[in-house]
N, C-alpha and C positions, 0 to 999 in steps of 0.2 A: 445576344449579338449574332450567334450562329443562325438562329431562326430568322432574324431580320434579314441577314445576308441571303439566306435561302429564298426568302420571300421576294427580295429585290431581284434576285437572279431569275426567279420564276416569272415575275412581272416583265422583266426585260426580254425573256424568251418569248412570252406571249406577244409583246409588241413587235419583236422581230418577225415572228410568224405572220402577224397581221400585215406588216409592211410588205413582206414577200408576196402574200396573197393579193394585195392591192396591185402589185406590179404585174401579176399574171392574169388578173381578172378585170376586164374593162368595166363590167357592171359594178363591181366593188369599188373601182376607182371613182366612178361617177357618184356613187353613194357617199364615199369618203369625202370627195370634194364638196358635195352639197352639205354634209354634216359640218365640215370645217367652216364653210361660209356662214351657215346659220349660227354655229357656236361663236365665231368671231363677232358676228353682228350682235348677239346677245351680250357678250362680254363687253364690247365697246359701248353698248347702250348702258350697261350697268356702271361702266367706268365714268360715264357722264354723270350718272346719279350719285356716285361716290363723291365727285368733286363738289357737289352742292349738298352733300350729306343727306340726301333724300332719295327715295325710290318712287318714281312716278308709276301711275297705273299702266301706261304704255310699256314701261320697262318690264313690269311683271307679266303683261300680256305676251311680250316677246319671249320671255322665258318659258311660260307654259305652252305657248304655241309651238316653240321649237321642240320641246320634249314630246308633245303629242304628235307632231308631224313626223318626227323621227321614229317614234314607237309604232305609228300606224304603218309606215313603210315596212318595218320588221314584221308586223302582223300580217300584212299582205303576202310577203314572201313565205312566211311559215304556212299560211293557209293554202297557198298555191302548191306547196311541197308536202302538205300533211297527208299521210296515209296511215290508217290504223292497221298495222300488219300483225299486231300481237294477238288479235282476236279475229282470225281469218275464217269466217264461216264457210266461205266458198271453198277453201282448201279442205276443210273438214268434210264438206259434202263430196268432194272428189275422192277423198280417202275412203269414205263409207261406200261410195259407188264402186270404187276399185275392188274393195274386198268382197262386195256382193257379186261383182262380175266374176271374180276368181272362184268364189264358191260355186256359182252356176257352171263355170267351166269344169270344175272338179266333178260336179254332178253329171255333166255331159260325158266326161271320161268314164264314169261309172256305167253310163248307158252304152258307151262304146264297148266296154268290156263284156257286157251282156250280149251285144251283137257278135263279138268275137267268139264268145262261148257257143253261140248257135252255129257260127261258121266252123268251129272245131267239131261240133257234133256232125255237121254235114260232111266234113272231111273223114270222120270216123265211119260214117255210113258208106262213103265211097270206098274206103278200105275194105269194108265188108262186102261191097259189090264185087270188088276185084277178087277177094278171097273165095266168094261163092262161085264166081265165074271159073276160077282155076279148078275148083273141085268138081264142077258140073260139066266142064268142057270135055267132050269126047265120050261121056257116059250115056247109057241108054235111058229109057223112060222119058218122062216129060222134060224136054231140054230146057235148061236155064230157068227153071221155075223159081228157085230161091234167088237167083241173080236178078230176075225180073222183079221179084218182091222187094228186094233191097233198092233197086232203081226207083220203084214207086215210092218207097220211103224217102229217098233222097229228093225226089220231085216234090213230095208233099211238104218237106221241110222248107223248100222255096228260098227266097232271098232273106238272109239274116238281118238285113237293114230295113227297118220299117219306115213308114212315112213320118212317124213321130220322132224318129231319130234324126232325120234330115231337118225337120222343123226346129229341133233343139239345137242342132249344129248351126243353122242359119241365125237363130236367135242370139247365141253367145258370140258368134262371129260379128254380127252387126253391133252388138254391145261394145265389143273391143274396138271396132273401127270408130265408133262414136266417141268412146273414151279417149282414144289416141288423138283424135282431132281436138277434143276439149283440152287435153293436157298440152298439146302443141300451142294452143292459144294462151293457156295459163302460163306456160314457160316463157312465151314471148312477152307477156306482161311483166313477169319477174325480171327478165333480161333488161327490159326498158327501165324498170325501177332501179336495178343495179347500175345501169348506165348513167342514170341521172342522180346517183347518190352524191356526186360532187356538188350538187345543189345544196345538200345539207351542210357541206363544208362552207359553202358561201353563206348560208343562213347563220352559221356560228360566227362568221366574221362580221356579218351585218349586226348581229346582236352585240358582239364585242364592241364594235364601233359606236353603237347607240349607247351602250353602258358607259363607255369611256367618255363620250360627249356629255352624258348626264353628270358624271363626276365633275367635269370641268365647270359645267353650268351651275350645278348646286354649290360648288366651292365659291364661284364668283358671287352667287346670291348671298351666301353667308358673309363673304368678305364685304360686300356692299352694305350689309347691316352692321358692320363694325363690331364684330364679336370674334376677335382673334383666337381666344381660347377654344371656342367651338369649332372654328375653321379647321384646326389641326386634327381634332377628334373626328369630324365629319369626313374630311378628306381621307384620313387613314382608313375609316370604315368603308367608304365607297371604293377606295383603291383596292382594299382587301377583297372586295366583292367581285372586282373585274376578273381576276384570275380564276376563281372558282366557277363563275358563270361560264367563262370560256371552256373550262375543263368539263363542266356539266353538259354543255351543248355538244362538245366533242364526244363525250361518253354516249350521249343519246344517239349521235350519228353512227357510232360504232355498233351500238346495240341494234340499230335499225339494219345495218349492213349484215350483221351476224344472223338476224332473224330472216332476212331475205335469202341469204345463202342456205340457211337450213330449209326453208320452204322450197327453194329451187332443188335442193338435194332430194327432198321427198317427191317432188313432181318428176324429177329425172328418173328416180328409181321406179316410180309407177309407169313412166313412159317406156322405160326399157322392158319392164315386166309385161306390159301390154303388147309391145312390139314382138317380143319373143312368143307370146301366146298366139298372136295372129299368124306368125310363121309356122308354129307347131300345128295350128288348125289348118293352114294351107297344105302342109304335108299330109295331114290326116285325110283331108278331102281327096287329094291325089291318090293316096293308097286305097281309100274306100272305092273310088271310081274304078281303079284297076282291079280290085277284088270283085266288084260287082260285074265287070265285064267277063272275068274268068268264071264266076258262078253262072252267069247267063249262058256262057258257052257250054259249060258242063251240063246244065239243065237241058239245053237243046240236044246235046248228044244223048242224054238219058231218054229224052222224049223220042228221039229217032230210034233208039234201041228198043223201045217199048212198042213200036208200031207193029213189028212182026219178028218172029224168032230168027229169021235169016239176017236181020239187021243187028241182032244183039252183039255178035262178035265184032262187027265193024265199029259199033258205038263204043264198046268197051275199050277197043284199041285206041280210039280217039281220047277217051277219058284218061287212059294210062299216060298218054303223052302230056296231058295238061295238069295232071295231079301234082307233080313236083312244083310247078309254077304257082299253083293254087296254095299249096302248103307254105311256100316261101312268102307269098303275099300276106297270108295270115300272120306269120311270124313278124314280118316287117311292120305291119299295122299294129300288132301288139307291142312291139318295141317302141313305136312312135307314140302310142297311147301312154305308155309308162313314162316316156321322156316328157310328154306334155304335162302329166300330173306332177312330175318331179320339178319341172321348170316353174309351174304355177306355185307350188309350195315354197320353192326357194325364193321366188320373187316376193311372195307375201312376207317371208322372213326378213328380207332385205328392207322392205318398206317399214315393217314393224321396228326394226333396229334403228332406222332413221328417226322414226317418231319418238322412240324411247330416248335416243341421244338428244333430241330437241327438247324433251320434257325434263331432262336431268338438270 
């Protein structure tokens, strides 16, 4: 008795939910009205057949036609809303590309560290230049010979940033820009799918209405065939199916929503990681440009000092003024390179955690 009472309560709740949905959804109202009209027509037709204790071919055609027409409307709605999101190869391609981009960015950071090492070597040479100048200034013999030699060494070291470095920078930068645009489009698609998830709720109600109409029609057919003992069993079986079907469709809708949100979470994580990488690369480019300007200025001063001995003192004084800024620029760029590597690794970890959470 308790189980029957629970089942009746469940069926009543499903009906109440369906009635509420009809009041809120004009499309469902239209569908419900059409189903009621067709169902009433079939039952009335069967009632006429019952009076003469026979079922005409036209009566059976009305029954099958109503069922097929109702089910076809449900099929159309499901097909219009169908999206296979549990096997999303497009998202997998994005994830693979994201991790490939992040690896290439880490390779770029390694190349940047090599350039910084050369910049530090140049800084060390400048320190030697100043040290030699202090030792040679004011002494007899060939003036500033060691200072000039160290200046030549500094000039020979040249720009620590090679053409290959800038090509690598532009490559990873463009990859991140392209990825950010693709992720933006992908996120927009997922947002639209989430926005239209209410359609799935409508689908479940359409299916429920069709199933409920089928119960009534099948019951009427059995009644028309004058088999009372079978009517009770069939109606009970069909009624029992209505609730589970509604629950199954609702479960499918919820699974779809969860899957979409998980995918959006992964896309959002990649979007944030890509955006941060672009900002880090922007900062690196600014600091590299600044360091290159300072190196070029130091090289010009060194070249000026090498023209003749009388110019050495003036050139060294100019180099002294700019050394502190040069040293700080190297440190700032090194810090930014470390920050970029750290951000890339952290973003990779966040995306991986999202994927693992989705897979569990």
